[in-house]
N, C-alpha and C positions, 0 to 999 in steps of 0.2 A: 492456220486459221480454220475454225470449224466451218464445215459446209453449211450454207444458209438453209437448205431444205431440211437438214438434220436438226439444226437449231430450232426451226419452227415446228418440226415434228415433236420435239420436246416441249415446246411452249404450248402447242395446241393439243397436247396429249400428255403422256407420261413416259415416253421412250422414243427411240429412233425409228420405230417400226413403220411409221407413215412417211418417212423421208422420200422413198421412191414414188409413192402415190402423189405427194406434193409436187415432185419433180415432173412426173408425167402428166398430171392433170392441170398443173398451174395452181397457184394459191386460191384464186377466186372460185374455181370449180370445186376445189377441195372443200372450201368453206360452205359452198352451196350444198354439197352432199352431206357435210357435217350437220347443217341445219335441218336437213330432211331425214336424218337418221331415225329409225324406228326404235321404240323401247317396249319392253315387256310390261304390260299392266297387270299381269297375274299376281296374285298374292302368293309369296313363296311358301313352300310346305313347312318350313321351320316355324311358321306362325300359326300352324293348324290349331294348336291347343292354347294359344294365347287369347285372352279376351279381346273381342273386336269392337263391341259397342259398350256404351256406358251402362246399359242394363246388365250385360254379361259380367262386366267388371264388378258391379254392385253385388250381384248374386255370389260371385266367387269370394268377395270380401266378407260377405255375411257368413258364408260357410266356414271360413278360416278364423273368424273373429275370436272364437273361444278356444282355438287350437294353435298354440304357438309353434308347435313342430310343423304343422301343415303350412303355416305362414312362412316359416323359415325355408321349407322345401320349395314353396312356390317362388320365393325370391331367388333362391339358388338356380332354379330352372330358368327363370326369366333372364338372369345374368348370362346363362349359357346361350339362350336365344339371341341376346344382344350381340354376343361374340359371333354367332352364326351370321347375323345380319351384317356385321363388319366384313366378314370373309366373303359373303355374297356380293357386297358392293365392290370389294377389291377385284373379285373375278370379273365383274362388269367392266371395270376400268381396263383390265388387261385384255379382255376378249373383244371389246367394241372395235369394229373396223374404223369408225370415226370417233375417237375417244374425247373429242372436244365436248360432246354432250355431257359426258360424266365429269369432265373437268369444270364445266360451267355449273353443273349440279353441285359439285363440291364447293365452288365459289359461293353459291347461294347458301349452302349448308353452313358456311362460315360467316355469312352475313346475317341471315335470319337464324341465329343460333337457338337450338332447342335440344337439350341433352337427355339421354336416357336416365342418367344418374338422378336428375330432378323429376322428370316426367313419370318415370317408372312404369310406363305402359308401352311395350314394344310396338304394338300395332299403330299407336298414334305417331310414334317416331317414324315408322315405315310410311304411313300416310303423308307425313310432313316431307319425307325424302322424295316420295313419288310426285308430290305437288311441285316440288322444286324442279324435278326432272321434266315433268309435263310442260312447265312454263319457263324452262331454262333459257330459251331464246325468244320469249314472248314480250309482254309489256310490263315494265317495272311497276307502274302504278297499279295495274290489275293484280299482279303477283303480290304486291304489298297488301292489298285488300284481302286476298285469299289466305295469306299466311296469318293475318290477324284473326281470321275466323277459323283457324285450325285448333283442334283440341290440344295438340302439343304446345302451341304457343301460349294459349291462355293459362295452361297449367304451369309451363316453364316460367313465365313472368308474373305469376301470382295474381292474374286477373280473376281467378276463382274466388279470391278474397276481397275483390273490389266491389263494394256495395254502397248504396246511398247512405250517407251519414257515417260511413266508415270506409273512406276511400283508400285504395292501394294504388300508388302512382307508378309502379314499376313498368307496366306495359306502355303507359302514356309517355313516360320519360324516354324509354329506349326507342319507341317509335320515332321520336324527334332526334334524339342524340346519336343513336347507332344505326338506325334503319334508313333514315331519309336525309335530314338537313345537316346534322353535325352541330357540335357545340358552338354557341354564339349567334345562332339564327332563330332563337325563340326565347321566351321568358319562363320563369318559374310559374307565373300565372297561367301560361299556356299549358304547362304540365298538369297543374291542378284541375284546370277546366277540361282538359283532355280526359283525365281520369273520371270526371263526372260523366262525360259522354260514353265512356267505356264501362261504367258501373253496371253490373248485372250481366255482362257478357261472360258466360262460363261454359263448362263442359256440356256438349249436346250429344245426341246419339252418335252421329257421324261427323259433325263439325260443331264448332262453338255456336251458342245461341243466347239471346237475351232472356233473362228471367224477370218478368214484370215486377215481381215483389222486391227485387234488388236494384231496379233501374233508377237512374236519376234523370228526370226530365226537365231540369232547370234550363232557362235560357242562359247561354254562356257566351263569352267572348273568346274566340280562338284564332290566334294569328291575325287579329284585326277584324275578323268576321263575327257577326252577332246572330245567334239563332239557337234552335234546339237541334243539336247534332248527335248523330250516331257514328259507328265505326267508319262506314264508307264516306260519310260527309267529312270526317277529319282528314282522311287520305286525300279527298278531292281538294280540300283547302291547302293542305301541305304542298300538293303538286302545282299550286298556283304561285308558290314562293319563288323569288328570282334565283335563290341559291340552290334550288332542288337538284339540278343536273350534275353538280360538280363533285359532291361527296361520293356518290356511287361510281362516277367515272374515274375518280382517282383510285378507288379500291380495285376497279377492273384493271387499270394500268399496272397497279402493284401486283395483282394476282398473276398476270400473264407475262409482263415484260420488265418493268422497272421497280426496284425496291424504293427508289426515290424519284418519281416522275416530276418534271418541272411544272411550275404553276402555269406556265404558258400552254403546255401540252394539255393539262387538265382543263383549262378554260376553252381551248380550241375544240377538243372533243366533247366537252360538256355542252357547249353552245349548239353543236351539231345534234347531240342527243335530245336536247329540248326541241329543236326544229323537227326532229323525227317523232315527236310526241311520246318520248320515252320507250320507243321500240328498241329492244336489245339487239335484234338481228342486224339492222343497218349500222348500229354503233360498232359492233364487233367487226363487221365487214370493213368499215372505214379504218378503224384502228389497226387491224391486222394487215390489210393491204398496204397502208401507208407506212407503217413501221417496218414492214418486211423489206422495204427498199433502203432502209438506213442500216448503218453498222452499229448494231446495238448488243452484240454478244457480250456476255459477262456482266450484264446490268442487274441480275437478280440471283440471289442464293436459292439453290434448289430446295424445295421442301422435302420431307422424308419420303413422300410418295414418289416424287419425280426421281429422287436419288435411287431408291430401291427398285422401282419398276424398270428403270433404264438398265441397271445392273442385270436384273433377271432376264430382260429382253436380249441384251448383248451376249449373255452366256447361254441363251436358249434353255434356261432352267424351266422344267415343267413341275410346278408345285402341286404335289398331290393334295396338299391341304393349305390353303392361304392363311390359316390361323397363325402360322409362324410369322407372317407379315403383320398381322394384327398386334402380335406381341412386340415386334420391332417398332412399329409406328407409335405404340403407346409409350415405349421407353424413349423415343425420340421427341415426345411431346406433341404428337399428332394423332391422338386417340379419336378415331371416327365416332361420331355421335356423342362425344364426351369432351368438348372443349373445356378449358379451365374455367371460363366464365363467359358472360354474355358478349364480351368484346371479341371472343373467338381467338384463334391463333394469330398472333401479331406479325408473324413472318419475319422477313429481313434477317438481321443479325441473330435473332433468337434461334434460328435454325443452325447456327454454327458456333455454339459454345464449345469449349474444349472437351466437355464430356460427350456431346453429340458427335463431334468430329472423331473422337477415339472410338466410339461405338460404330460409326460408319466404316472406319478402317478395319475394325475387327470383323464386321460383316463381310467386307470385301475379301479379307483373307479366307474366311470360311467358304464363301461362294466360289472363289477361285480354286479352292482345294476340293471342290465337289461335296461340300457339307453345307448344312444350313444352321440356323440359330440353335444354340444349345444352352443348357441350364447354367453353365459356367458364366455365360454372359449376363443373363438376367435372372433375377429371382422371380420365377413365374408363379402366378396365382394358380394356374391350371396344373394338373398333374398328368398332362397328356404326353407321356414319354415319346410316343410314336411321332408326335409333332416336333418335339424339341430336339430329337436326335436323327432327324430325317437325312438320309443320304440322297444325293442327286447327281444325275449325269449332266456334264457341261460340255458345250461345244462353242468355240469362239470362231467367227468368220474372219479369215484373213487371206491375203493373196499368197498362195503357195509358190508362185513363180517369182515373187519379189525378193530383192536383196534387203539388207537390214534397214537402210534409210527409207526405202519405199514402204516397207511394212510399218515403220514408225510413223511415217507421214499419213498412211491410210488410217491408222488408229487415232492419230491426233485429229484428223478431219472429222472423226465421228465423236470424239470424246472431249476435246479441249478447245476452249475458245481462243487461247493463245499460249505460246511457250517462249521462254527466253533461252539464250545460248547455253546457260549452265544446265537447265533442265534437259535440253536436247542432248548434251554430253552425257548426262546421267542415263538417258534412254539408250544411248549408243554403247554404254558400258554393259547394259543388260543384254541388248541384242547387238553383238559385235560385228565388225566389218566382214568377218569370214563366216557369217551365219549361213547355214545350209538347210533349206526347208525339207530336204529329203532324209535328214538324219533322224534317229529315233527320238532324241530329246527336243526336237524343234517345237513341237506343240507346247511343251512345258515352258520353253524359253519365251514364246510369244505370250503365254498366260502370265508369266512373271512380269513382262513388259506391261501388259494390260493392268495387272494388279498395281504396279507402280503408278500408272497414269491415273487410275481412279482414286488414288490416295492423295493426289496433288490438290492444292487449294483451287486450281483452275477447274478441276472436274466438279467442284461443288457449285459452280456458277453456270447459269445459262443466259 
């Protein structure tokens, strides 16, 4: 049975690295330190030449308007910048002493979806990502207001095309359906009237702003309230609805612990969330400390980040360039900054199709043999040979004084939430009863055992 501190290190981050810290600090103190974690607010250097403001963007577009080659070159360059940004974020996830901050940022990233593919301005995507990081443990209501006023979101959900007498309902619809209440808790009339209130909210210099010429100042009825409303008013009204706490609470439970949380659990934590006035920190503290005491291992399929970063951590792989992971995540269906649609990654069984499982096993083979992702596995768009054929040193921690059963048990406690008798026998065939840690091939034998364990269905779960 997997060690509970190891299990929660995986759930509150992306690997086993924090297991000892949780054990020594206790979960509550570990969470408090996670909530206080600092983050870098500096703009990364890879964005130096990307347009930062609406004015800069307009100037660049004006220059390349009549030059198709320059336009093509700029697009190519910005795609490379987007890949740099993915690698930058993966490095943050791996380096953060308390990675819950990045895991929560990733949760919001998949809740308030806004993709580079659609927005096409890297700096706005970076701003959006930083906004989610700054408010990762803050207030859900306030974060919703801020996200709606980001340039990335008004561009992504076409509110730039939402004007008086020519309404675009996309942002209004997703605000209710995917960001706050969920289907069944509003009417089509609420969507139409919400779009009126949002009409004219478009790109601003640094954040979205209303343009009076496109605004609609009609009196509307929205979720039973009558008045002349703007973006913040809509959010205030939504957060008065009785079903508001449950939709997001269910998503949080799914992201961290259960692919299928019970309705009772969702209601229980949702009620508490409302009582806490939609403050994320106390909600997470309550969920994690209470679920920590239950036997819940194996209730969620690992997403590709959790799968790959745990492998890298276990084998002490030092990635010279995290772009190899960018490639793997994309092939696994978890392309950062580029979810397939506004609903985001759906998680659960979608992370374990036969193709995804095969790719995971191939990657495990490569990592365990001291290699990383290569061109044979994926047809890469990039031609970065040094990335695709990277060699790496690996080092697996295991008890050099243990016998075969002790070493099997040690690895099982780190990697697998459960094993049956047949699987145990398979492991004992790899690491036999006469195993001797002092012999030359002992390291390779334990690596073969590790490789077998990470290919089991049980390793795919946390």
